[in-house]
N, C-alpha and C positions, 0 to 999 in steps of 0.2 A: 822304819816307815810309820806313818800315822794313818790309821785305818778308822773309817766310820762304818760300823756294822748296824744295819737296820733290821729290827726283828719285831714281831708282834708282841712278844712277852716271853715268859719262861725264865726270867732272871730276878726272881723275888729276893728281897733283901736278906732273907734267912738262908738262901742257898740250898734249901731243903724242901720247902713247900712251894707249890705253884712254879716249879722249875722244869726245864727240859734238860735231862742229864747230858745228852749229846751236845747240846748247845753250850752248856757250862764247860764241858771238856774242850770244846773248840775255842771258846773265849780264853780260857786259862792258858792254852797252849799258844795261841796267837800273841797273848800279852807277854809271853816270855821274851819275845824278840822285837815286839812292836809296841807302839803307843796305841791302845785300842779304846775307842769311845763307842759305847753301845747305845743306840737310840731305840728304846722300847716304846712302841706306840701306845700300848694300853696295859702295862703291867699293873698300874694303879690308876684310879680315877683322877687323882690330883697329881699335877706335875711335881717331880722330885728328882733328886740326884744322889747317888751313893756309889761306893766302891764295891766291886764283887769280882772275884777270880782274877785279880790283877788289872781289871779294866774299870773305867768310869762309866756308869750307867746313867743315861739321861732319860728319865721316864717322861713321856709327853703328856699322857692323860687325855681325858675327854674334852670334846668341843673343839671343832676345827683342827682335829688331830694332824691330818696330813700337812696342812699349811704350816702349823706350828712346828712340826717335825723338820720340814724343809728349812724353816727359819732357824731352828736350833743347830742344824748341821752347818748352815752358812755362818752363824755367829761363832761357833767353835773353830771353823775354818779360818775366819778372819783373826782369831786370837793366835792361831798357829796352823798353817796349812795342812790339810789332808793330802794324802797321795792317791787314795781311791775310796770309793764308796761301795760297800758290799751288802746286798740284801739277802737274808736267809728267809725264805718263803717269798713267793711272788705276791700278786694282788696289791694291796695298799703299800706293803713294804717295798716292793720293786718300784712302784710308781714314785714313792718318796725318794728312793735311792737314785733312780735314773734322772728325775727332774732336778734334784739337788746337784747331781754330778754335772748335768748339762749347764746349769747356771754357773757353776764354779769351774767349768772346763776341766773336769776330772773324768777319769775312766770309771765305769761302773760294772759290777759283776752281780748277777742275779742267780740264786740257787732255788730250784723248785723242790719243795719238800712237803707239799700237801695236795689239796684238791684244786689248785689254781687252774688246771686245764680241763676240768670236767664239768658236766651239767647234769646232776642227779636230781631232776625236778621232783621226783616222788618223795625225796627226803629233804628237799630245799637245801641242797648242798652243791658247792662248786663255784669256781670263779667265772664260769662261762654260761650262767643261767639266763642272762639278759644282755641286751646290747651294751649297757653301761659296763658290765663286767668284761665283756669281750673287747670293748674299746680300751679299757684300762690295761688289759693284758697285752693287747696289740701294741699300745704306745710304750709300755714298759719293756716288753721283751724285744721288740724291734729297735728300741733305743739303747739296750744294754750292749756293752762291748763284749761281754762273755756271759754265756748261760751255762749253768751246770744243773744236774739233776741227780736224785739219789739212786735211781734204778733204771734198768733198760726199758721197761714199759713206758716210763715218763719220757725217756729219750725218743722213743718211737712216736709218742704223742706229739712231741715238739717237731719231729721230722714231718709228721703229717700236716703241720701248720706251716711248713717251709722254714723251720728254724733249726739251726745246728746247735748241738749242746754236747758237753762232756760229762761223763758219768763220774760223780764224786759222792759216794755214800757217806752218811753221817755215822761214824763208827763209835764203838763202846770204849769207854775209858777203862783200860785193863787194870789200872791201879785201884780205882774205886770199885770196880766190878771184876775181881780176878778170875781167871780160868779155873774151872774145876772139871776133872776128867769125867766123861760119861760113865754112868754106873748101871749095873744090872738092877732090875726091879727087886724091891725088897719085900713086897707083899703081893698076895694074890689080887687084892683090891688095888686097881690102878689109881694113881693120883694125877688128876688132870688140873691144868691151870689156864685161865684166860685173863689177860691183863689189858684193860682198855676202859675208857669212860663208857658208861652205858648211854649210848646215843644212837641215832638212826643210822649213821654211816657205819658204825661197827657192827650193826645188824645182829644183835644178840638173839632175836627170834629164830634166825637160822641156826645159831649155835644151840639153843635150847631144844629145838625140834630134832636136831641131829643127836643130841644126848638122849632124848626120849627114844629114838630109834635104836641107839646103842643099848639102852635098858632092855628093849624088846628082844635084842639079840643075845641076851643072857650074860653080858659082860658086867663084872663088878667094878665100880669106880666111885670116886668122889671127885667133884669139881670145885676148885676155888676160883671165884670170880672177883677180881680186884679192879676197882676203878670208881671214880666219882659217878653217882647216879644223877643223870640229868633228866630222867624220865619219870620221876616221882613214883617209884615203886612198881611201874608197869611190868618190868622184867621179872620181879619177884612174884607178881600175881600170875604171870604166864607160866613160870616154873611150877607153881602149885597146880595150875590147871593141867599141866602135862604130867603130873605125878612125880615131879623131880625133887620134892621138898627133902627127901632123905639122901639125895645124891649131890645137891648143889648148895654151896654156901656163898653168900654175898658179903664181902668184907669192906666195901667202900674203898676210899683212898688209902694208900699205904705209901710211906716214904720209901726211898731206895733201900735204906737200912732194914726197914720192916719187910720189904718185899723179898730181899735176898734169901732168907731161910725158907720162905714159901716156895721160891723157885727151885732151890736146891732139893727140896723134898718131892718135886714133881717128876712124873714119868713122861709127860707129854704136854706141850703147849698147843692150844687149839685156838685158832682165829677165824672170824667169819665176816670180815669186812667187805663192804661194797667197793671200797677204794682205799689204797694205800700207796704212798710213795715209797715207804719202807716195808714194814714198820720196824721201829727200833727194838721193840720187845722181842721180835724174832732173833735179832742179833744178841740181845742180852741173854735170852734163853740158851742160845747156842754156846755162848761163852761159858755159861753155867753147866754145860754138859746135857742140856735138855733138848730133845728133837721136837719138831713141830709139824702139824698139819694145818692147812688153812685154805681159804678161797684163793683163786688165781689172780692175785694182785701183787704189785711191787716186787720185793725180794722173793716172795714165794714163787713167782714165775721164773725168776732167775735160778733159783735153787732146785726146782723140781725137775726130775724125780730123784736126783742123787743125794740131795741134802734136805729135802722136805717133800711131803706129799701134798697135792692140791686137789681141790674140788671146784666146780664152777661157782661163780658168785650166785648166791641165793640157793645153791644146791645142797640142801640139808641132808638128803638121802645119800648123795655122794660123799658129803663130809663125814657122815656116819660110817660109810664104807672105809674111808681113809683112816678114821680112828680105830675101827675094828682091825683093819689090816696091820697097823702098827702094834697095837696091843696084843694081837695074837701071834706075833712073830718077833721074839726078843732079839734075834740076830739082825733083823731089819731095823728095829728101833735103835740098836746100838750103832749100826752102820750109818744111819741118818744122822745120829747125834755126833759121831766123830767127824763126818764130812762137813756138817754145819759148823762145828766148832773150828775146824781148820779155816774155813772161809771167813768166819766172823773175826778170828784173830788176825788174819792177813790184812783185813780192812778195818782196823781198829781206829781209835781216835787219833793216834799219831799219823796213821796213813791219811786220814781226812785232812789234817792240817798240812801235811807235806804236799798233798795234791793241790790244795788252795794256794799255798805259798809258791808252788811252781808256776802258778798262773799270774800271781801278783807282779813279779818283775817285768813280765812281758807287756803289762798294760798299765802300770802305775805312772802317775805324773812324776814320780821321783826319777824315772829314767830320762824324762825329757828335760829335767832341770840341770 
Protein backbone atom coordinates (compact mmCIF):
# COMPACT_ATOMS: atom_id res chain seq x y z
CA UNK A 1 0.00 0.00 0.00
CA UNK A 2 0.99 3.60 -0.51
CA UNK A 3 0.16 5.80 2.48
CA UNK A 4 0.02 9.58 2.91
CA UNK A 5 0.63 10.47 6.55
CA UNK A 6 -0.17 14.09 7.50
CA UNK A 7 1.45 15.41 10.68
CA UNK A 8 2.29 18.82 12.19
CA UNK A 9 6.01 18.02 12.67
CA UNK A 10 8.14 15.84 14.93
CA UNK A 11 10.22 14.39 12.07
CA UNK A 12 13.40 16.43 12.11
CA UNK A 13 16.15 15.43 9.68
CA UNK A 14 18.40 14.45 12.62
CA UNK A 15 15.92 11.88 13.90
CA UNK A 16 16.91 13.01 17.41
CA UNK A 17 16.05 16.67 17.99
CA UNK A 18 12.56 18.13 17.48
CA UNK A 19 11.08 14.67 17.05
CA UNK A 20 8.14 12.76 18.53
CA UNK A 21 9.52 9.32 19.42
CA UNK A 22 6.19 7.51 19.14
CA UNK A 23 5.65 9.06 15.72
CA UNK A 24 9.05 7.93 14.47
CA UNK A 25 8.33 4.42 15.76
CA UNK A 26 4.99 4.42 13.92
CA UNK A 27 6.53 5.66 10.66
CA UNK A 28 9.40 3.17 10.76
CA UNK A 29 7.05 0.23 11.31
CA UNK A 30 4.57 1.33 8.66
CA UNK A 31 7.41 1.76 6.18
CA UNK A 32 8.49 -1.87 6.58
CA UNK A 33 5.48 -3.08 4.56
CA UNK A 34 4.21 0.08 2.85
CA UNK A 35 5.41 3.01 0.79
CA UNK A 36 5.01 5.88 3.27
CA UNK A 37 5.05 9.58 2.42
CA UNK A 38 4.96 11.91 5.41
CA UNK A 39 3.58 15.40 4.86
CA UNK A 40 4.87 17.55 7.74
CA UNK A 41 3.10 20.89 7.82
CA UNK A 42 5.74 22.94 9.62
CA UNK A 43 8.80 20.92 10.62
CA UNK A 44 10.89 23.65 9.00
CA UNK A 45 9.94 27.14 7.80
CA UNK A 46 11.11 26.44 4.25
CA UNK A 47 9.74 23.61 2.12
CA UNK A 48 12.02 20.59 1.80
CA UNK A 49 12.21 16.84 1.35
CA UNK A 50 14.27 14.12 3.03
CA UNK A 51 14.28 10.44 3.95
CA UNK A 52 13.67 9.36 7.54
CA UNK A 53 12.79 6.04 9.19
CA UNK A 54 12.23 4.40 5.81
CA UNK A 55 9.75 7.06 4.65
CA UNK A 56 9.90 10.16 2.47
CA UNK A 57 9.24 13.37 4.39
CA UNK A 58 7.67 16.27 2.49
CA UNK A 59 8.05 19.39 4.62
CA UNK A 60 5.48 22.00 3.56
CA UNK A 61 6.74 25.06 5.46
CA UNK A 62 5.24 28.48 6.11
CA UNK A 63 2.78 30.51 4.00
CA UNK A 64 -0.43 28.97 2.65
CA UNK A 65 0.58 25.76 4.40
CA UNK A 66 -2.74 23.92 4.17
CA UNK A 67 -3.32 24.65 0.50
CA UNK A 68 0.24 23.72 -0.42
CA UNK A 69 0.00 20.53 1.64
CA UNK A 70 -3.12 19.48 -0.25
CA UNK A 71 -1.33 20.30 -3.49
CA UNK A 72 1.71 18.25 -2.46
CA UNK A 73 -0.44 15.22 -1.69
CA UNK A 74 -2.25 15.54 -5.03
CA UNK A 75 1.04 15.89 -6.89
CA UNK A 76 2.51 12.75 -5.30
CA UNK A 77 -0.76 10.89 -5.90
CA UNK A 78 -0.63 11.72 -9.61
CA UNK A 79 2.95 10.39 -9.76
CA UNK A 80 1.77 7.10 -8.20
CA UNK A 81 -1.63 6.72 -6.50
CA UNK A 82 -2.08 6.64 -2.74
CA UNK A 83 -4.38 4.08 -1.15
CA UNK A 84 -5.41 6.25 1.80
CA UNK A 85 -4.62 9.45 3.68
CA UNK A 86 -3.98 9.29 7.43
CA UNK A 87 -3.72 12.32 9.75
CA UNK A 88 -1.99 12.06 13.12
CA UNK A 89 -3.47 14.94 15.14
CA UNK A 90 -6.65 16.62 14.06
CA UNK A 91 -6.97 20.38 13.45
CA UNK A 92 -5.01 21.52 10.37
CA UNK A 93 -3.64 18.00 9.80
CA UNK A 94 -7.06 16.38 9.63
CA UNK A 95 -8.46 19.16 7.48
CA UNK A 96 -5.63 18.72 4.97
CA UNK A 97 -5.99 14.93 5.03
CA UNK A 98 -9.76 14.86 4.62
CA UNK A 99 -9.92 17.53 1.91
CA UNK A 100 -7.10 15.89 -0.05
CA UNK A 101 -8.75 12.49 0.31
CA UNK A 102 -12.11 13.84 -0.90
CA UNK A 103 -10.49 15.49 -3.92
CA UNK A 104 -8.67 12.28 -4.81
CA UNK A 105 -11.61 10.00 -3.92
CA UNK A 106 -9.58 8.24 -1.27
CA UNK A 107 -10.50 7.10 2.24
CA UNK A 108 -9.17 9.11 5.19
CA UNK A 109 -8.31 8.28 8.79
CA UNK A 110 -7.90 10.86 11.56
CA UNK A 111 -6.16 10.20 14.88
CA UNK A 112 -6.82 12.55 17.81
CA UNK A 113 -3.58 12.92 19.75
CA UNK A 114 -3.72 16.38 21.34
CA UNK A 115 -6.01 19.23 22.33
CA UNK A 116 -8.15 19.26 19.23
CA UNK A 117 -11.43 18.77 21.12
CA UNK A 118 -10.94 21.19 24.02
CA UNK A 119 -11.27 24.93 24.61
CA UNK A 120 -9.02 26.06 27.47
CA UNK A 121 -9.51 29.80 27.09
CA UNK A 122 -7.53 30.67 30.22
CA UNK A 123 -4.35 29.34 28.61
CA UNK A 124 -5.31 29.99 24.97
CA UNK A 125 -5.25 26.31 24.06
CA UNK A 126 -7.44 23.91 22.14
CA UNK A 127 -9.03 23.40 18.78
CA UNK A 128 -12.50 24.49 19.85
CA UNK A 129 -11.80 27.97 21.23
CA UNK A 130 -13.64 29.82 18.46
CA UNK A 131 -16.11 29.19 15.68
CA UNK A 132 -13.38 28.73 13.07
CA UNK A 133 -11.74 25.99 15.11
CA UNK A 134 -15.06 24.28 15.78
CA UNK A 135 -15.98 24.47 12.09
CA UNK A 136 -12.59 23.06 11.06
CA UNK A 137 -12.98 20.13 13.45
CA UNK A 138 -16.57 19.50 12.36
CA UNK A 139 -15.64 19.42 8.68
CA UNK A 140 -12.62 17.20 9.21
CA UNK A 141 -14.02 14.75 11.73
CA UNK A 142 -17.39 14.32 10.05
CA UNK A 143 -15.67 13.91 6.71
CA UNK A 144 -13.22 11.26 7.91
CA UNK A 145 -13.95 7.61 7.19
CA UNK A 146 -12.37 6.47 10.47
CA UNK A 147 -11.54 8.32 13.69
CA UNK A 148 -9.16 6.97 16.30
CA UNK A 149 -7.96 8.44 19.60
CA UNK A 150 -5.22 7.74 22.11
CA UNK A 151 -7.30 7.27 25.28
CA UNK A 152 -10.79 6.69 26.64
CA UNK A 153 -11.36 10.30 27.79
CA UNK A 154 -10.85 11.44 24.19
CA UNK A 155 -13.20 8.72 22.93
CA UNK A 156 -15.78 10.00 25.42
CA UNK A 157 -15.32 13.59 24.18
CA UNK A 158 -15.90 12.45 20.62
CA UNK A 159 -18.98 10.51 21.66
CA UNK A 160 -20.37 13.68 23.27
CA UNK A 161 -20.04 15.32 19.85
CA UNK A 162 -21.91 12.47 18.20
CA UNK A 163 -18.79 10.89 16.71
CA UNK A 164 -17.72 7.25 16.92
CA UNK A 165 -14.03 6.49 17.39
CA UNK A 166 -11.73 3.58 18.09
CA UNK A 167 -9.04 3.63 20.77
CA UNK A 168 -5.47 3.36 19.42
CA UNK A 169 -2.77 4.52 21.86
CA UNK A 170 0.58 5.66 20.49
CA UNK A 171 2.91 3.16 22.12
CA UNK A 172 6.58 3.05 23.09
CA UNK A 173 9.26 1.55 20.85
CA UNK A 174 10.60 -1.20 23.11
CA UNK A 175 13.77 -1.59 21.05
CA UNK A 176 14.76 2.06 21.43
CA UNK A 177 13.36 2.27 24.99
CA UNK A 178 13.74 -1.25 26.46
CA UNK A 179 11.82 -2.44 29.55
CA UNK A 180 13.55 -2.28 32.91
CA UNK A 181 12.04 -4.09 35.90
CA UNK A 182 10.61 -1.89 38.70
CA UNK A 183 13.17 -1.35 41.44
CA UNK A 184 13.12 -0.67 45.16
CA UNK A 185 14.10 2.82 46.24
CA UNK A 186 17.83 3.17 46.68
CA UNK A 187 18.00 6.20 48.97
CA UNK A 188 15.94 7.88 51.67
CA UNK A 189 15.79 10.98 49.50
CA UNK A 190 13.26 10.27 46.76
CA UNK A 191 14.09 11.05 43.13
CA UNK A 192 11.17 12.60 41.26
CA UNK A 193 10.99 13.47 37.58
CA UNK A 194 8.72 15.64 35.41
CA UNK A 195 9.10 15.54 31.62
CA UNK A 196 7.22 18.16 29.60
CA UNK A 197 7.73 21.47 27.88
CA UNK A 198 7.34 24.34 30.31
CA UNK A 199 4.06 25.78 29.05
CA UNK A 200 0.59 26.72 30.25
CA UNK A 201 -1.08 23.44 29.32
CA UNK A 202 1.38 21.34 31.33
CA UNK A 203 0.55 23.61 34.32
CA UNK A 204 3.86 23.53 36.16
CA UNK A 205 2.58 26.02 38.79
CA UNK A 206 0.34 23.22 40.09
CA UNK A 207 3.36 20.88 40.08
CA UNK A 208 5.55 23.33 42.01
CA UNK A 209 2.87 24.14 44.57
CA UNK A 210 2.35 20.43 45.13
CA UNK A 211 6.10 20.00 45.67
CA UNK A 212 6.12 22.87 48.19
CA UNK A 213 3.34 21.08 50.09
CA UNK A 214 5.40 17.86 50.01
CA UNK A 215 8.31 19.77 51.58
CA UNK A 216 6.00 21.00 54.34
CA UNK A 217 5.04 17.39 55.05
CA UNK A 218 8.64 16.52 55.77
CA UNK A 219 9.46 14.25 52.81
CA UNK A 220 12.97 14.39 51.41
CA UNK A 221 13.16 14.54 47.62
CA UNK A 222 14.84 15.99 44.56
CA UNK A 223 12.89 16.76 41.39
CA UNK A 224 14.37 16.80 37.87
CA UNK A 225 12.29 18.88 35.45
CA UNK A 226 13.09 18.12 31.81
CA UNK A 227 11.69 20.09 28.90
CA UNK A 228 12.01 23.14 26.68
CA UNK A 229 11.26 26.37 28.54
CA UNK A 230 8.67 28.40 26.60
CA UNK A 231 7.91 30.65 29.59
CA UNK A 232 11.20 32.58 29.78
CA UNK A 233 12.20 31.51 33.28
CA UNK A 234 8.82 32.02 34.92
CA UNK A 235 8.76 28.56 36.49
CA UNK A 236 12.30 28.91 37.81
CA UNK A 237 11.29 32.16 39.51
CA UNK A 238 8.19 30.53 41.00
CA UNK A 239 10.31 27.65 42.32
CA UNK A 240 12.54 30.15 44.14
CA UNK A 241 9.52 31.98 45.55
CA UNK A 242 8.20 28.69 46.93
CA UNK A 243 11.54 27.85 48.52
CA UNK A 244 12.22 24.91 46.20
CA UNK A 245 15.65 25.95 44.91
CA UNK A 246 17.35 23.11 46.83
CA UNK A 247 14.78 20.52 45.70
CA UNK A 248 14.17 21.23 42.01
CA UNK A 249 16.56 21.23 39.04
CA UNK A 250 15.56 22.50 35.60
CA UNK A 251 17.45 20.70 32.83
CA UNK A 252 15.89 22.04 29.63
CA UNK A 253 15.53 19.81 26.58
CA UNK A 254 17.08 16.33 26.63
CA UNK A 255 17.25 13.82 23.81
CA UNK A 256 15.83 10.35 24.40
CA UNK A 257 19.36 9.01 24.96
CA UNK A 258 20.03 11.72 27.55
CA UNK A 259 16.64 11.28 29.21
CA UNK A 260 16.83 7.52 29.66
CA UNK A 261 19.40 7.40 32.53
CA UNK A 262 17.52 10.20 34.30
CA UNK A 263 14.31 8.21 34.05
CA UNK A 264 16.01 5.05 35.27
CA UNK A 265 17.24 6.85 38.39
CA UNK A 266 13.77 8.20 39.23
CA UNK A 267 11.42 6.79 41.85
CA UNK A 268 8.29 8.58 40.63
CA UNK A 269 7.05 10.52 37.60
CA UNK A 270 4.81 13.48 38.44
CA UNK A 271 2.60 15.22 35.85
CA UNK A 272 0.27 18.20 36.32
CA UNK A 273 -1.33 18.80 32.91
CA UNK A 274 -4.61 20.59 32.26
CA UNK A 275 -5.17 18.27 29.29
CA UNK A 276 -3.52 15.22 27.71
CA UNK A 277 -4.56 12.67 25.12
CA UNK A 278 -1.70 10.52 26.48
CA UNK A 279 0.85 11.50 27.66
CA UNK A 280 3.57 9.39 26.04
CA UNK A 281 5.96 10.08 28.93
CA UNK A 282 3.66 8.12 31.26
CA UNK A 283 4.13 5.09 29.00
CA UNK A 284 7.88 5.66 28.75
CA UNK A 285 8.19 5.89 32.54
CA UNK A 286 6.16 2.71 32.95
CA UNK A 287 8.36 0.79 30.50
CA UNK A 288 11.41 2.00 32.44
CA UNK A 289 9.88 0.65 35.66
CA UNK A 290 8.89 4.03 37.11
CA UNK A 291 5.35 4.60 38.52
CA UNK A 292 3.48 7.87 38.18
CA UNK A 293 1.03 10.25 39.77
CA UNK A 294 -0.69 13.01 37.83
CA UNK A 295 -3.80 15.00 37.17
CA UNK A 296 -6.87 13.14 35.89
CA UNK A 297 -6.29 13.38 32.13
CA UNK A 298 -5.72 10.91 29.30
CA UNK A 299 -4.03 7.64 30.24
CA UNK A 300 -3.93 8.67 33.90
CA UNK A 301 -7.74 8.35 33.97
CA UNK A 302 -7.52 4.93 32.32
CA UNK A 303 -4.85 3.66 34.69
CA UNK A 304 -6.08 4.98 38.04
CA UNK A 305 -6.03 3.57 40.67
CA UNK A 306 -4.43 0.24 39.74
CA UNK A 307 -1.51 1.55 37.67
CA UNK A 308 -1.25 5.25 38.64
CA UNK A 309 -2.69 7.67 41.17
CA UNK A 310 -4.52 10.83 40.11
CA UNK A 311 -5.54 14.22 41.44
CA UNK A 312 -8.06 16.72 40.04
CA UNK A 313 -6.80 19.12 37.38
CA UNK A 314 -5.26 22.16 39.18
CA UNK A 315 -5.54 20.24 42.46
CA UNK A 316 -2.05 20.86 43.83
CA UNK A 317 -2.95 19.81 47.38
CA UNK A 318 -4.45 16.52 46.17
CA UNK A 319 -1.41 16.00 43.92
CA UNK A 320 0.81 16.46 46.97
CA UNK A 321 -1.31 13.85 48.78
CA UNK A 322 -0.79 11.39 45.92
CA UNK A 323 2.98 11.97 45.90
CA UNK A 324 3.12 11.50 49.66
CA UNK A 325 0.99 8.35 49.50
CA UNK A 326 3.27 6.67 46.96
CA UNK A 327 6.56 7.72 48.53
CA UNK A 328 5.43 6.69 52.00
CA UNK A 329 4.38 3.20 50.89
CA UNK A 330 7.05 1.26 49.01
CA UNK A 331 4.76 -1.69 48.47
CA UNK A 332 2.19 0.56 46.77
CA UNK A 333 4.89 2.24 44.66
CA UNK A 334 6.14 -1.10 43.35
CA UNK A 335 2.61 -2.43 42.70
CA UNK A 336 1.80 0.66 40.65
CA UNK A 337 5.07 0.34 38.73
CA UNK A 338 4.52 -3.33 37.87
CA UNK A 339 0.94 -2.85 36.68
CA UNK A 340 1.86 0.27 34.71
CA UNK A 341 4.69 -1.57 32.99
CA UNK A 342 2.43 -4.49 32.12
CA UNK A 343 -0.05 -2.16 30.43
CA UNK A 344 2.56 -0.11 28.59
CA UNK A 345 4.28 -3.21 27.19
CA UNK A 346 0.98 -4.70 26.03
CA UNK A 347 0.24 -1.53 24.04
CA UNK A 348 3.69 -0.77 22.64
CA UNK A 349 4.63 0.64 19.23
CA UNK A 350 4.08 -2.74 17.56
CA UNK A 351 0.55 -2.84 18.97
CA UNK A 352 -0.11 0.67 17.61
CA UNK A 353 0.95 -0.27 14.10
CA UNK A 354 -1.03 -3.51 14.17
CA UNK A 355 -4.14 -1.59 15.26
CA UNK A 356 -3.80 0.93 12.44
CA UNK A 357 -2.96 -1.71 9.84
CA UNK A 358 -6.05 -3.67 10.84
CA UNK A 359 -8.10 -0.63 9.84
CA UNK A 360 -6.32 0.11 6.58
CA UNK A 361 -7.55 -2.86 4.45
CA UNK A 362 -11.15 -2.14 5.45
CA UNK A 363 -11.03 1.40 4.14
CA UNK A 364 -8.22 1.65 1.58
CA UNK A 365 -8.69 2.46 -2.08
CA UNK A 366 -6.54 -0.63 -2.75
CA UNK A 367 -9.52 -2.83 -1.84
CA UNK A 368 -11.65 -1.20 -4.49
CA UNK A 369 -9.08 -1.55 -7.27
